[in-house]
FIZADREN-899653 format. One line per 3 residues: number of its first residue (from 1); their letters; for each residue z, y, x of N, C-alpha, C. Coordinates in pm, whole numbers, plus 50000, padded with zeros to 5 digits. Layout:
NUM	A	Z/Y/X/Z/Y/X/Z/Y/X  ...
This chain:
1	XXX	13204/32367/28661/13294/32439/28573/13296/32589/28593  13290/32641/28718/13287/32787/28743/13172/32850/28669  13061/32785/28651/12944/32847/28585/12974/32867/28440
4	XXX	13070/32796/28372/13094/32809/28234/13188/32928/28200  13261/32982/28302/13352/33088/28275/13282/33209/28217  13177/33259/28280/13111/33375/28215/13068/33352/28071
7	XXX	13029/33233/28041/12986/33204/27904/13100/33220/27810  13220/33171/27848/13336/33179/27761/13371/33333/27747  13358/33404/27854/13387/33546/27850/13297/33616/27747
10	XXX	13164/33580/27758/13068/33645/27664/13100/33612/27525  13127/33482/27506/13160/33442/27362/13281/33508/27313  13378/33530/27394/13500/33595/27352/13475/33741/27315
13	XXX	13389/33807/27395/13355/33947/27362/13285/33955/27231  13183/33859/27216/13102/33863/27091/13195/33837/26968  13281/33738/26981/13369/33712/26861/13465/33833/26833
16	XXX	13504/33896/26942/13596/34005/26919/13521/34122/26850  13391/34143/26893/13314/34253/26838/13283/34226/26700  13271/34100/26658/13232/34062/26525/13344/34069/26421
19	XXX	13473/34090/26477/13585/34086/26394/13571/34184/26275  13517/34300/26307/13499/34397/26202/13380/34371/26109  13292/34272/26151/13178/34242/26070/13200/34118/25984
22	XXX	13274/34023/26038/13309/33902/25961/13457/33894/25945  13506/33926/25826/13643/33931/25804/13678/33972/25666  13805/33982/25639/13852/34026/25502/13912/34154/25510
25	XXX	13865/34242/25410/13927/34372/25399/13869/34471/25488  13769/34444/25573/13712/34539/25668/13578/34585/25620  13542/34695/25674/13403/34753/25635/13299/34711/25746
28	XXX	13190/34660/25702/13089/34608/25790/12962/34689/25782  12910/34733/25888/12784/34806/25885/12673/34722/25940  12568/34702/25862/12455/34613/25898/12336/34698/25947
31	XXX	12299/34672/26069/12190/34750/26114/12070/34672/26171  12082/34537/26167/11980/34450/26213/11893/34401/26104  11770/34355/26135/11684/34305/26034/11737/34169/25976
34	XXX	11810/34100/26060/11861/33973/26012/11996/33990/25941  12074/34100/25983/12191/34136/25908/12311/34063/25961  12438/34099/25908/12560/34035/25940/12627/33991/25816
37	XXX	12743/33917/25829/12802/33871/25716/12947/33930/25705  12973/33990/25593/13112/34046/25572/13173/33995/25443  13300/33965/25445/13367/33905/25326/13494/33985/25302
40	XXX	13502/34037/25184/13624/34110/25142/13615/34254/25154  13519/34311/25215/13506/34447/25225/13373/34499/25179  13320/34608/25223/13190/34662/25181/13099/34661/25298
43	XXX	12974/34637/25271/12873/34629/25373/12763/34729/25348  12729/34806/25446/12621/34908/25443/12492/34846/25506  12386/34824/25427/12272/34760/25479/12159/34860/25513
46	XXX	12123/34870/25633/12001/34944/25671/11903/34850/25732  11833/34779/25648/11742/34671/25695/11625/34731/25770  11589/34678/25878/11481/34737/25960/11349/34743/25885
49	XXX	11341/34660/25775/11217/34666/25694/11222/34772/25589  11336/34843/25579/11356/34935/25475/11296/35078/25501  11261/35137/25395/11212/35281/25409/11251/35345/25277
52	XXX	11330/35443/25281/11373/35507/25153/11518/35519/25138  11598/35480/25242/11736/35519/25237/11824/35411/25185  11948/35446/25160/12050/35348/25126/12083/35367/24978
55	XXX	12141/35261/24929/12194/35260/24784/12317/35195/24772  12376/35189/24657/12508/35133/24639/12501/35020/24538  12561/34903/24567/12564/34795/24467/12706/34763/24445
58	XXX	12753/34775/24323/12890/34749/24286/12896/34653/24171  12984/34556/24174/12988/34456/24067/13016/34534/23936  12937/34504/23832/12950/34571/23704/12892/34711/23704
61	XXX	12831/34747/23810/12780/34886/23815/12633/34891/23849  12597/34967/23947/12453/34989/23992/12426/34900/24104  12314/34829/24101/12269/34746/24210/12145/34798/24272
64	XXX	12148/34849/24390/12026/34911/24454/11978/34823/24559  11846/34804/24555/11787/34726/24663/11773/34809/24791  11827/34767/24900/11809/34836/25026/11925/34915/25064
67	XXX	12043/34895/25003/12154/34984/25035/12289/34923/25054  12399/34977/25007/12528/34940/25036/12569/34823/24942  12641/34726/24999/12680/34615/24918/12830/34615/24896
70	XXX	12879/34617/24773/13023/34609/24749/13046/34510/24638  13008/34385/24660/13021/34280/24566/13105/34176/24627  13238/34181/24616/13330/34095/24692/13315/34111/24837
73	XXX	13246/34217/24879/13232/34243/25020/13129/34154/25082  13041/34088/25016/12951/33993/25071/12816/34055/25098  12776/34068/25223/12653/34125/25259/12582/34038/25360
76	XXX	12470/33976/25331/12403/33889/25424/12266/33941/25454  12236/33984/25572/12097/34036/25612/12065/34150/25528  12163/34230/25477/12133/34349/25397/12123/34309/25253
79	XXX	12149/34182/25211/12140/34139/25079/12281/34124/25019  12303/34205/24915/12441/34193/24852/12433/34096/24737  12532/34007/24732/12539/33911/24618/12561/33987/24494
82	XXX	12472/33970/24397/12481/34038/24272/12430/34181/24276  12406/34230/24400/12355/34372/24412/12221/34372/24479  12185/34266/24553/12064/34243/24622/12011/34375/24688
85	XXX	12058/34393/24813/12017/34511/24890/11927/34468/25000  11796/34484/24973/11694/34441/25073/11594/34554/25090  11572/34598/25221/11483/34711/25249/11340/34680/25211
88	XXX	11267/34782/25164/11129/34765/25128/11036/34834/25219  10919/34867/25173/10813/34930/25252/10785/35064/25197  10772/35158/25277/10740/35296/25235/10602/35338/25276
91	XXX	10584/35478/25273/10455/35525/25309/10439/35545/25457  10343/35622/25504/10327/35649/25643/10212/35573/25695  10184/35581/25831/10067/35516/25888/10072/35364/25884
94	XXX	10182/35302/25871/10193/35160/25862/10218/35109/25718  10191/35191/25624/10212/35152/25482/10112/35039/25452  10158/34944/25365/10066/34835/25322/09941/34886/25260
97	XXX	09834/34802/25270/09709/34839/25206/09707/34775/25064  09659/34847/24963/09653/34787/24829/09784/34783/24759  09791/34687/24667/09919/34660/24596/10013/34577/24684
100	XXX	10142/34611/24673/10241/34530/24750/10369/34528/24675  10458/34438/24703/10588/34434/24639/10686/34504/24736  10734/34621/24699/10810/34705/24790/10954/34658/24817
103	XXX	11000/34557/24739/11139/34517/24750/11159/34379/24690  11283/34333/24706/11326/34211/24632/11362/34265/24494  11322/34190/24390/11342/34237/24253/11492/34238/24224
106	XXX	11544/34343/24164/11688/34349/24142/11738/34254/24026  11648/34191/23961/11679/34095/23856/11556/34018/23817  11579/33906/23747/11466/33823/23711/11406/33841/23582
109	XXX	11461/33940/23497/11407/33968/23370/11264/34022/23377  11186/33992/23274/11051/34051/23263/11075/34202/23250  10975/34272/23292/10973/34423/23278/10854/34459/23189
112	XXX	10879/34532/23083/10776/34560/22983/10715/34702/22997  10792/34796/23051/10743/34938/23061/10788/34998/23187  10710/35090/23245/10739/35170/23359/10694/35316/23344
115	XXX	10779/35403/23394/10741/35548/23388/10803/35618/23510  10725/35710/23572/10775/35791/23684/10751/35941/23646  10846/36019/23700/10825/36166/23677/10772/36231/23803
118	XXX	10786/36165/23922/10721/36208/24047/10715/36091/24136  10681/36115/24267/10657/36002/24360/10784/35926/24386  10906/35985/24364/11031/35921/24402/11109/35863/24278
121	XXX	11099/35927/24164/11190/35898/24056/11126/35823/23943  11173/35704/23911/11105/35631/23798/11204/35529/23736  11157/35472/23618/11238/35372/23548/11153/35265/23500
124	XXX	11212/35145/23481/11139/35033/23415/11240/34967/23317  11187/34914/23208/11267/34849/23109/11218/34713/23068  11311/34633/22999/11275/34498/22964/11375/34428/22871
127	XXX	11378/34297/22865/11468/34226/22774/11619/34249/22814  11703/34214/22713/11846/34224/22729/11894/34363/22765  11823/34462/22715/11864/34600/22741/11848/34644/22878
130	XXX	11757/34581/22956/11736/34603/23100/11673/34747/23115  11750/34828/23197/11694/34961/23241/11731/34962/23395  11623/34982/23480/11639/34993/23620/11576/35125/23661
133	XXX	11635/35183/23768/11593/35315/23810/11578/35321/23964  11480/35402/24010/11467/35426/24149/11465/35573/24179  11513/35623/24289/11503/35762/24330/11441/35770/24470
136	XXX	11384/35662/24515/11327/35661/24648/11183/35602/24646  11112/35613/24529/10981/35570/24521/10962/35422/24499  11071/35349/24465/11067/35209/24433/11110/35118/24553
139	XXX	11148/35178/24660/11211/35095/24769/11334/35027/24727  11419/35101/24653/11542/35040/24600/11542/35072/24450  11607/34975/24375/11621/34993/24225/11770/34970/24191
142	XXX	11824/35055/24099/11956/35039/24053/11958/35001/23906  12041/34912/23864/12054/34871/23719/12140/34973/23652  12090/35027/23541/12165/35124/23463/12220/35051/23336
145	XXX	12332/35097/23291/12398/35049/23171/12332/35110/23051  12249/35037/22980/12175/35091/22863/12250/35103/22734  12359/35018/22723/12448/35022/22605/12390/34934/22496
148	XXX	12278/34851/22527/12219/34768/22422/12183/34631/22494  12178/34527/22411/12132/34397/22463/11996/34362/22406  11941/34466/22336/11807/34441/22268/11692/34444/22379
151	XXX	11579/34391/22340/11462/34393/22418/11407/34529/22413  11385/34591/22535/11324/34723/22547/11172/34709/22588  11086/34788/22513/10943/34773/22529/10882/34892/22599
154	XXX	10926/35008/22577/10858/35128/22629/10962/35230/22675  10917/35308/22777/11014/35412/22835/10928/35536/22870  10987/35654/22850/10923/35772/22903/11031/35877/22929
157	XXX	11009/35956/23031/11091/36066/23075/11003/36189/23076  11068/36300/23039/10999/36432/23047/11037/36513/23172  11142/36468/23237/11190/36528/23369/11283/36427/23421
160	XXX	11343/36450/23543/11429/36353/23608/11559/36330/23531  11586/36404/23430/11714/36385/23359/11699/36333/23213  11588/36370/23143/11577/36347/23001/11472/36239/22974
163	XXX	11517/36130/22904/11421/36020/22879/11457/35939/22756  11372/35855/22719/11391/35766/22599/11335/35629/22635  11398/35526/22572/11341/35392/22573/11349/35338/22435
166	XXX	11253/35253/22398/11246/35194/22259/11226/35045/22265  11262/34971/22158/11241/34833/22154/11282/34764/22027  11341/34648/22037/11368/34551/21933/11454/34611/21818
169	XXX	11414/34577/21701/11492/34606/21578/11527/34755/21565  11426/34840/21593/11444/34984/21573/11526/35051/21680  11539/34991/21800/11622/35050/21905/11558/35177/21970
172	XXX	11629/35278/21967/11592/35400/22048/11719/35446/22124  11702/35455/22259/11809/35505/22332/11763/35622/22414  11858/35716/22442/11818/35844/22504/11920/35878/22617
175	XXX	11871/35942/22722/11964/35987/22830/11928/36136/22861  12028/36209/22899/12011/36350/22941/12066/36365/23080  12101/36258/23147/12157/36266/23277/12087/36167/23375
178	XXX	11963/36140/23353/11885/36049/23442/11915/35904/23428  11992/35875/23321/12023/35731/23294/12165/35685/23333  12245/35781/23385/12378/35752/23409/12454/35710/23284
181	XXX	12421/35770/23172/12462/35727/23042/12344/35721/22946  12347/35628/22851/12244/35615/22753/12309/35613/22611  12253/35684/22525/12312/35699/22389/12213/35645/22285
184	XXX	12259/35566/22190/12164/35514/22085/12140/35623/21983  12012/35627/21949/11964/35723/21842/11924/35641/21723  11943/35698/21604/11908/35627/21481/11761/35642/21448
187	XXX	11691/35529/21439/11546/35534/21423/11507/35545/21274  11592/35507/21186/11558/35511/21043/11484/35383/21002  11467/35284/21093/11394/35155/21056/11456/35050/21147
190	XXX	11449/34925/21101/11481/34810/21180/11368/34737/21239  11248/34799/21224/11121/34737/21275/11120/34746/21425  11042/34656/21482/11027/34648/21635/10949/34769/21672
193	XXX	10998/34841/21778/10931/34959/21824/10877/34925/21963  10747/34967/21982/10675/34920/22105/10647/35035/22203  10639/35157/22154/10598/35258/22246/10651/35393/22202
196	XXX	10670/35482/22298/10728/35616/22277/10643/35714/22356  10618/35831/22302/10548/35935/22374/10608/36070/22336  10663/36134/22436/10722/36269/22416/10635/36374/22491
199	XXX	10602/36479/22421/10522/36586/22488/10609/36691/22551  10738/36689/22519/10837/36782/22582/10974/36727/22549  11076/36799/22581/11211/36752/22561/11252/36755/22407
202	XXX	11173/36812/22325/11206/36824/22184/11116/36731/22097  10992/36724/22125/10892/36663/22028/10833/36535/22084  10843/36428/21995/10786/36301/22035/10768/36204/21919
205	XXX	10705/36093/21953/10670/35997/21845/10694/35858/21903  10733/35767/21805/10760/35626/21835/10676/35543/21737  10616/35433/21775/10541/35351/21687/10586/35204/21709
208	XXX	10553/35123/21605/10590/34980/21608/10544/34894/21497  10622/34796/21468/10585/34692/21372/10584/34743/21228  10509/34668/21146/10493/34700/21002/10450/34846/20986
211	XXX	10359/34890/21067/10306/35028/21062/10406/35135/21087  10517/35104/21151/10622/35204/21179/10570/35322/21253  10611/35442/21209/10579/35563/21273/10705/35656/21265
214	XXX	10755/35696/21378/10881/35782/21385/10842/35908/21459  10904/36019/21414/10874/36146/21472/11006/36223/21491  11018/36289/21601/11136/36386/21621/11089/36522/21669
217	XXX	11151/36619/21624/11127/36758/21682/11255/36825/21729  11361/36737/21749/11486/36791/21794/11554/36692/21897  11471/36643/21984/11516/36559/22092/11568/36423/22051
220	XXX	11541/36383/21930/11590/36258/21876/11722/36263/21798  11777/36384/21786/11899/36402/21704/11871/36341/21565  11745/36348/21521/11699/36281/21400/11555/36240/21417
223	XXX	11520/36125/21358/11384/36070/21358/11342/36050/21220  11227/36109/21182/11171/36082/21051/11080/35965/21053  11103/35874/20961/11027/35746/20963/10948/35732/20836
226	XXX	10822/35675/20857/10746/35638/20741/10646/35533/20786  10603/35443/20693/10509/35339/20729/10366/35390/20713  10298/35388/20823/10149/35438/20810/10065/35333/20743
229	XXX	10063/35213/20803/09985/35104/20740/10076/34977/20753  10144/34943/20648/10248/34840/20655/10207/34705/20709  10080/34674/20699/10036/34542/20745/09990/34542/20892
232	XXX	09994/34662/20962/09946/34672/21095/10071/34696/21187  10063/34622/21298/10162/34646/21407/10098/34753/21501  10156/34864/21514/10105/34966/21613/10170/34935/21750
235	XXX	10090/34938/21856/10137/34896/21992/10138/35010/22087  10050/35109/22075/10042/35219/22170/10027/35355/22099  10083/35458/22164/10071/35591/22108/10059/35699/22227
238	XXX	09975/35797/22207/09958/35902/22300/09928/36031/22236  09997/36140/22275/09966/36272/22227/09931/36361/22347  09846/36459/22330/09813/36549/22433/09881/36688/22410
241	XXX	09936/36706/22292/10021/36826/22264/10095/36797/22139  10160/36891/22078/10252/36869/21959/10162/36839/21833  10039/36858/21839/09956/36844/21719/09864/36726/21722
244	XXX	09803/36696/21839/09695/36602/21845/09737/36469/21920  09721/36355/21849/09761/36230/21908/09681/36111/21848  09697/35999/21903/09635/35875/21864/09733/35750/21869
247	XXX	09718/35667/21781/09791/35537/21782/09700/35419/21761  09733/35303/21826/09644/35194/21824/09725/35070/21794  09661/34966/21735/09736/34840/21708/09644/34726/21673
250	XXX	09700/34634/21594/09637/34510/21556/09503/34533/21486  09417/34431/21495/09298/34423/21419/09206/34548/21446  09206/34598/21572/09120/34707/21607/09157/34838/21544
253	XXX	09283/34855/21498/09316/34980/21431/09339/35098/21529  09266/35213/21489/09287/35336/21564/09308/35445/21459  09416/35520/21477/09441/35632/21382/09465/35759/21468
256	XXX	09426/35876/21414/09437/35999/21486/09500/36108/21396  09573/36198/21458/09631/36309/21384/09603/36434/21457  09585/36544/21383/09567/36671/21439/09661/36774/21384
259	XXX	09766/36722/21310/09870/36813/21253/10003/36759/21286  10027/36699/21403/10153/36655/21450/10208/36531/21375  10119/36460/21313/10156/36333/21242/10187/36351/21094
262	XXX	10161/36466/21043/10177/36478/20894/10077/36393/20819  09955/36391/20870/09846/36308/20818/09775/36238/20934  09726/36115/20905/09657/36039/21003/09524/35988/20947
265	XXX	09426/35985/21030/09287/35942/20987/09243/35823/21071  09189/35719/21006/09139/35604/21078/09015/35649/21156  08994/35584/21279/08873/35600/21350/08809/35460/21368
268	XXX	08686/35457/21366/08613/35324/21372/08614/35280/21519  08674/35164/21545/08683/35110/21675/08569/35016/21714  08504/34960/21615/08393/34866/21639/08440/34732/21684
271	XXX	08572/34704/21670/08622/34571/21711/08734/34532/21612  08759/34404/21601/08871/34354/21519/08981/34292/21615  08967/34306/21745/09068/34260/21837/09188/34352/21837
274	XXX	09300/34291/21873/09428/34373/21883/09417/34471/21995  09451/34596/21971/09459/34697/22068/09604/34732/22107  09624/34746/22240/09764/34749/22288/09807/34881/22360
277	XXX	09714/34953/22412/09751/35072/22487/09635/35179/22480  09684/35306/22474/09588/35415/22463/09638/35538/22551  09536/35602/22614/09564/35721/22685/09449/35818/22681
280	XXX	09482/35941/22660/09386/36053/22669/09419/36145/22784  09318/36201/22853/09341/36298/22955/09323/36441/22909  09253/36458/22797/09234/36586/22735/09203/36560/22585
283	XXX	09165/36663/22509/09141/36642/22365/09022/36564/22330  08938/36539/22426/08813/36466/22395/08803/36324/22457  08868/36310/22577/08836/36193/22664/08959/36100/22669
286	XXX	08933/35976/22621/09043/35876/22623/08991/35734/22633  09088/35639/22653/09058/35496/22669/09162/35416/22592  09118/35295/22551/09207/35201/22477/09182/35057/22538
289	XXX	09282/34982/22559/09262/34838/22602/09339/34747/22515  09298/34625/22516/09367/34521/22436/09323/34381/22464  09328/34297/22363/09302/34157/22372/09150/34134/22405
292	XXX	09122/34014/22457/08981/33976/22488/08916/34064/22594  09004/34135/22681/08946/34220/22782/08882/34350/22724  08923/34382/22601/08863/34500/22530/08895/34631/22605
295	XXX	08796/34708/22631/08810/34844/22680/08720/34939/22601  08787/35037/22531/08713/35127/22455/08722/35268/22515  08616/35352/22513/08617/35482/22570/08555/35583/22468
298	XXX	08606/35703/22468/08551/35810/22386/08545/35938/22467  08444/36017/22433/08433/36150/22495/08422/36260/22394  08453/36219/22264/08447/36316/22149/08571/36310/22063
301	XXX	08689/36276/22129/08814/36278/22050/08830/36149/21964  08738/36053/21976/08751/35936/21891/08659/35934/21777  08573/36035/21765/08474/36024/21657/08381/35899/21683
304	XXX	08357/35874/21807/08291/35748/21843/08358/35683/21958  08370/35552/21954/08433/35468/22057/08327/35377/22104  08316/35369/22237/08209/35284/22304/08286/35171/22386
307	XXX	08240/35048/22369/08289/34935/22448/08238/34947/22589  08331/34947/22692/08299/34942/22825/08304/34800/22878  08209/34763/22966/08205/34629/23020/08309/34623/23139
310	XXX	08371/34504/23145/08473/34489/23248/08459/34349/23308  08526/34326/23428/08530/34191/23476/08605/34099/23379  08591/33974/23381/08656/33886/23282/08807/33904/23283
313	XXX	08862/33922/23164/09007/33937/23151/09045/33889/23010  09162/33827/23001/09204/33774/22872/09269/33884/22784  09379/33938/22830/09450/34045/22762/09481/34159/22861
316	XXX	09445/34279/22822/09474/34400/22896/09586/34469/22820  09703/34482/22888/09825/34534/22830/09841/34683/22835  09792/34744/22940/09825/34885/22970/09709/34952/23042
319	XXX	09688/35079/23010/09588/35162/23077/09648/35295/23116  09609/35344/23237/09657/35477/23278/09547/35548/23365  09515/35669/23325/09424/35756/23396/09492/35876/23455
322	XXX	09451/35925/23571/09506/36047/23628/09415/36163/23611  09285/36138/23574/09189/36236/23541/09080/36179/23463  08968/36239/23438/08863/36179/23357/08776/36080/23423
325	XXX	08799/36053/23554/08727/35961/23633/08808/35837/23677  08925/35862/23721/09007/35767/23792/09118/35704/23701  09114/35570/23693/09216/35508/23609/09233/35354/23644
328	XXX	09337/35299/23586/09370/35159/23619/09405/35094/23485  09394/34959/23477/09444/34882/23365/09493/34749/23418  09595/34693/23353/09657/34568/23401/09675/34480/23283
331	XXX	09695/34346/23313/09710/34248/23202/09751/34112/23248  09725/34015/23162/09764/33877/23185/09699/33823/23307  09767/33721/23369/09721/33654/23485/09719/33749/23607
334	XXX	09795/33858/23600/09803/33948/23712/09680/34037/23736  09596/34048/23631/09472/34130/23642/09500/34279/23663  09434/34335/23760/09441/34478/23784/09298/34526/23808
337	XXX	09259/34632/23736/09123/34685/23753/09135/34836/23767  09037/34888/23848/09031/35035/23876/08891/35082/23851  08881/35205/23806/08750/35277/23791/08765/35412/23860
340	XXX	08658/35456/23917/08645/35591/23975/08529/35669/23911  08471/35617/23802/08364/35679/23731/08382/35678/23588  08502/35693/23540/08533/35705/23399/08527/35579/23322
343	XXX	08510/35463/23394/08506/35331/23320/08362/35283/23310  08264/35349/23371/08129/35299/23377/08129/35156/23440  08207/35152/23549/08229/35025/23616/08376/35010/23652
346	XXX	08421/34887/23658/08561/34856/23691/08562/34758/23802  08646/34774/23902/08663/34680/24015/08796/34622/24012  08796/34482/24030/08915/34409/24035/08997/34435/24159
349	XXX	09135/34447/24144/09217/34466/24263/09311/34349/24276  09353/34317/24404/09438/34204/24426/09583/34227/24390  09638/34133/24323/09779/34138/24282/09858/34033/24368
352	XXX	09935/34074/24466/09999/33976/24555/10095/33890/24484  10155/33931/24363/10251/33854/24291/10179/33751/24201  10054/33778/24162/09977/33691/24080/10037/33664/23942
355	XXX	10135/33743/23900/10205/33726/23772/10145/33828/23674  10158/33804/23548/10110/33892/23443/10177/34025/23448  10096/34130/23427/10150/34265/23435/10149/34330/23295
358	XXX	10249/34400/23264/10268/34458/23124/10248/34611/23113  10273/34676/23231/10259/34830/23224/10221/34885/23366  10149/34991/23358/10103/35059/23482/10112/35203/23470
361	XXX	10154/35272/23581/10173/35419/23579/10144/35472/23713  10066/35582/23721/10035/35655/23839/10083/35800/23830  10125/35858/23944/10164/36001/23946/10048/36083/24006
364	XXX	09957/36013/24080/09836/36086/24129/09737/35978/24158  09631/36010/24223/09522/35917/24245/09558/35807/24352  09664/35823/24421/09707/35726/24526/09823/35642/24490
367	XXX	09930/35706/24427/10058/35649/24414/10083/35596/24278  10112/35467/24263/10129/35413/24130/10210/35283/24134  10259/35233/24021/10345/35118/24003/10290/35039/23887
370	XXX	10313/34909/23897/10290/34817/23779/10406/34716/23775  10444/34678/23651/10558/34589/23633/10511/34476/23534  10589/34365/23547/10551/34255/23459/10645/34137/23459
373	XXX	10590/34019/23455/10664/33894/23433/10757/33868/23550  10880/33815/23516/10969/33777/23624/11027/33879/23705  11031/34008/23648/11083/34119/23727/10983/34167/23827
376	XXX	10856/34137/23816/10757/34178/23907/10750/34336/23915  10755/34388/24036/10737/34532/24058/10635/34547/24170  10519/34607/24141/10417/34640/24245/10402/34780/24262
379	XXX	10366/34823/24386/10344/34960/24420/10217/34973/24501  10151/35087/24494/10040/35123/24584/10057/35261/24626  10013/35292/24749/10012/35433/24797/09872/35469/24839
382	XXX	09775/35382/24811/09630/35417/24845/09538/35383/24722  09593/35396/24602/09511/35380/24485/09481/35229/24454  09552/35144/24520/09528/35003/24500/09433/34938/24604
385	XX	09381/35019/24687/09308/34967/24800/09153/34953/24772  09107/34987/24653/08965/34981/24631/08918/35121/24591
């Protein structure tokens, strides 16, 4: 029995020290990778796996992955119930190679669009009015109150404060404070809107179902609407300045404007497959992707479009280039492809989530994100590893 006394003493000390970590109404600080349990108070999670700082998760408010939990005071291993605070992986010498999942997803909704304004600040959108935001490069994500329950398809910001998201039944929402508040703007149509492209804080375009085309020159205070081709669903739009832009859609449709959208001209795509995403890096050089693994490329502003050969792919949903040589495209089945020679060849990259991807965005040749089915969020800090 004498040998048991030290054990009881140790247990007593441990239980006493945990009183502030496991209890009601107290504040608990979590600093271990396994975490501690607090009930009734707030828990600050600094997971050993985390990189990118702390965030705050509050019931009915913002839920950040990797930070402070204030959801009934329940924090387990840095995970807040309803707020999910789990540390992710950042850059540095030990950064993951290729594509990786930097965090536990803040929600299970599909994500349809993603956009970043720099290496740290970005947004993603999806069904049920989902808008999530990160300010630490994607290590943690906070849920923003969008003010709508509609499906959101596309998102774009022109700086860390000013941005738009578009979606179901003519939905257009706008923020001027980084997403702290979102305001509904009148689209002038009830058609489904799939994509938005703003060239600055004043001028932008939205496209969608039944040939919908909307333009604003006053930050969305008003949107002028007109049907371009009523039988065509437009899925992607991109402008290089306030005058010159392209839109793509069903049945191989490509249209181009050189007067800010007053008039549009059809361009021959050479395909009848549905086209879903378009991007130009200058007035002559651009790419389009779509169904059947279609990849089109032009070097003359769309006067001619050439089919590029790619590895087998069913549907390619999104394309993004950082210059005239380096780009990525993503699609169904978790497919990710990269080129470093303008699309002459494409190399498949590994997707650790193996889920379909809907949108991809890079801020430079190394750092990018892709989002998709089931709340999938992928990041790379080495160009995807290939």
